[in-house]
TORKOL-4160 file (C-alpha; in steps of 0.2 Angstrom, whole numbers, padded with zeros to 4 digits, m for minus):
116
<pt num="1" X="0003" Y="0109" Z="0045"/>
<pt num="2" X="0007" Y="0104" Z="0026"/>
<pt num="3" X="0017" Y="0089" Z="0032"/>
<pt num="4" X="0002" Y="0084" Z="0043"/>
<pt num="5" X="m0009" Y="0085" Z="0027"/>
<pt num="6" X="0004" Y="0074" Z="0017"/>
<pt num="7" X="0003" Y="0061" Z="0031"/>
<pt num="8" X="m0016" Y="0061" Z="0032"/>
<pt num="9" X="m0016" Y="0060" Z="0013"/>
<pt num="10" X="m0005" Y="0045" Z="0013"/>
<pt num="11" X="m0014" Y="0036" Z="0027"/>
<pt num="12" X="m0030" Y="0039" Z="0017"/>
<pt num="13" X="m0023" Y="0031" Z="0001"/>
<pt num="14" X="m0017" Y="0016" Z="0012"/>
<pt num="15" X="m0034" Y="0015" Z="0020"/>
<pt num="16" X="m0043" Y="0016" Z="0003"/>
<pt num="17" X="m0031" Y="0002" Z="m0004"/>
<pt num="18" X="m0031" Y="m0010" Z="0011"/>
<pt num="19" X="m0045" Y="m0004" Z="0023"/>
<pt num="20" X="m0055" Y="m0019" Z="0017"/>
<pt num="21" X="m0045" Y="m0030" Z="0028"/>
<pt num="22" X="m0052" Y="m0020" Z="0043"/>
<pt num="23" X="m0069" Y="m0027" Z="0038"/>
<pt num="24" X="m0063" Y="m0044" Z="0043"/>
<pt num="25" X="m0060" Y="m0037" Z="0061"/>
<pt num="26" X="m0075" Y="m0025" Z="0062"/>
<pt num="27" X="m0089" Y="m0026" Z="0049"/>
<pt num="28" X="m0094" Y="m0008" Z="0051"/>
<pt num="29" X="m0077" Y="m0003" Z="0043"/>
<pt num="30" X="m0086" Y="m0007" Z="0026"/>
<pt num="31" X="m0096" Y="0009" Z="0028"/>
<pt num="32" X="m0080" Y="0020" Z="0029"/>
<pt num="33" X="m0069" Y="0009" Z="0017"/>
<pt num="34" X="m0081" Y="0008" Z="0002"/>
<pt num="35" X="m0083" Y="0027" Z="0000"/>
<pt num="36" X="m0064" Y="0029" Z="0002"/>
<pt num="37" X="m0061" Y="0016" Z="m0011"/>
<pt num="38" X="m0074" Y="0023" Z="m0023"/>
<pt num="39" X="m0066" Y="0040" Z="m0021"/>
<pt num="40" X="m0049" Y="0034" Z="m0025"/>
<pt num="41" X="m0055" Y="0025" Z="m0040"/>
<pt num="42" X="m0065" Y="0040" Z="m0046"/>
<pt num="43" X="m0050" Y="0052" Z="m0044"/>
<pt num="44" X="m0039" Y="0040" Z="m0054"/>
<pt num="45" X="m0052" Y="0036" Z="m0068"/>
<pt num="46" X="m0057" Y="0054" Z="m0070"/>
<pt num="47" X="m0040" Y="0062" Z="m0069"/>
<pt num="48" X="m0046" Y="0073" Z="m0054"/>
<pt num="49" X="m0034" Y="0080" Z="m0041"/>
<pt num="50" X="m0038" Y="0076" Z="m0023"/>
<pt num="51" X="m0044" Y="0091" Z="m0013"/>
<pt num="52" X="m0030" Y="0088" Z="0000"/>
<pt num="53" X="m0017" Y="0092" Z="m0013"/>
<pt num="54" X="m0022" Y="0111" Z="m0015"/>
<pt num="55" X="m0024" Y="0112" Z="0004"/>
<pt num="56" X="m0006" Y="0106" Z="0006"/>
<pt num="57" X="0000" Y="0118" Z="m0007"/>
<pt num="58" X="m0009" Y="0133" Z="0001"/>
<pt num="59" X="m0002" Y="0128" Z="0018"/>
<pt num="60" X="0016" Y="0127" Z="0011"/>
<pt num="61" X="0014" Y="0144" Z="0002"/>
<pt num="62" X="0007" Y="0152" Z="0018"/>
<pt num="63" X="0022" Y="0145" Z="0027"/>
<pt num="64" X="0034" Y="0153" Z="0015"/>
<pt num="65" X="0038" Y="0137" Z="0006"/>
<pt num="66" X="0037" Y="0134" Z="m0012"/>
<pt num="67" X="0021" Y="0124" Z="m0018"/>
<pt num="68" X="0021" Y="0112" Z="m0033"/>
<pt num="69" X="0010" Y="0109" Z="m0048"/>
<pt num="70" X="0000" Y="0093" Z="m0051"/>
<pt num="71" X="m0007" Y="0081" Z="m0038"/>
<pt num="72" X="m0001" Y="0072" Z="m0023"/>
<pt num="73" X="0002" Y="0055" Z="m0032"/>
<pt num="74" X="0012" Y="0064" Z="m0046"/>
<pt num="75" X="0023" Y="0074" Z="m0033"/>
<pt num="76" X="0026" Y="0061" Z="m0020"/>
<pt num="77" X="0022" Y="0043" Z="m0026"/>
<pt num="78" X="0025" Y="0043" Z="m0045"/>
<pt num="79" X="0043" Y="0049" Z="m0044"/>
<pt num="80" X="0047" Y="0034" Z="m0033"/>
<pt num="81" X="0038" Y="0022" Z="m0045"/>
<pt num="82" X="0040" Y="0030" Z="m0062"/>
<pt num="83" X="0054" Y="0042" Z="m0067"/>
<pt num="84" X="0042" Y="0051" Z="m0080"/>
<pt num="85" X="0028" Y="0063" Z="m0076"/>
<pt num="86" X="0011" Y="0056" Z="m0071"/>
<pt num="87" X="m0001" Y="0056" Z="m0086"/>
<pt num="88" X="m0019" Y="0050" Z="m0088"/>
<pt num="89" X="m0014" Y="0033" Z="m0094"/>
<pt num="90" X="m0004" Y="0030" Z="m0078"/>
<pt num="91" X="m0018" Y="0036" Z="m0068"/>
<pt num="92" X="m0030" Y="0023" Z="m0076"/>
<pt num="93" X="m0017" Y="0009" Z="m0072"/>
<pt num="94" X="m0016" Y="0015" Z="m0054"/>
<pt num="95" X="m0035" Y="0016" Z="m0053"/>
<pt num="96" X="m0037" Y="m0002" Z="m0060"/>
<pt num="97" X="m0024" Y="m0008" Z="m0048"/>
<pt num="98" X="m0034" Y="0000" Z="m0033"/>
<pt num="99" X="m0050" Y="m0008" Z="m0039"/>
<pt num="100" X="m0041" Y="m0025" Z="m0041"/>
<pt num="101" X="m0033" Y="m0024" Z="m0024"/>
<pt num="102" X="m0050" Y="m0020" Z="m0016"/>
<pt num="103" X="m0059" Y="m0034" Z="m0026"/>
<pt num="104" X="m0046" Y="m0047" Z="m0020"/>
<pt num="105" X="m0048" Y="m0041" Z="m0002"/>
<pt num="106" X="m0067" Y="m0041" Z="m0003"/>
<pt num="107" X="m0067" Y="m0059" Z="m0010"/>
<pt num="108" X="m0056" Y="m0064" Z="0005"/>
<pt num="109" X="m0068" Y="m0054" Z="0017"/>
<pt num="110" X="m0083" Y="m0063" Z="0009"/>
<pt num="111" X="m0075" Y="m0080" Z="0011"/>
<pt num="112" X="m0070" Y="m0076" Z="0029"/>
<pt num="113" X="m0087" Y="m0070" Z="0034"/>
<pt num="114" X="m0095" Y="m0085" Z="0025"/>
<pt num="115" X="m0085" Y="m0097" Z="0035"/>
<pt num="116" X="m0091" Y="m0091" Z="0052"/>
């Protein structure tokens, strides 16, 4: 179950970053994507930990595995990108990157919808 939470967590992050592209296909995705993108930005800018992280840790411990401290991004993503520990400054940069990616996508969505 913990691995399923990790997969769901990763899919949510991908959706929050790139889900705006789905708006080009079906406009109703905007109502799912905007809240997801705002949530990811808030977590980054506020230094919060996503609720899926404690759930995954609890599931791992319940299964007899060892949990970990910190957040999902710190545990799974940052070691791939950065060798040092996640800190608030890195989270801010990731939040800015998420907002920038979504801004560019929604500019593309705007021009694509305008050209119809």
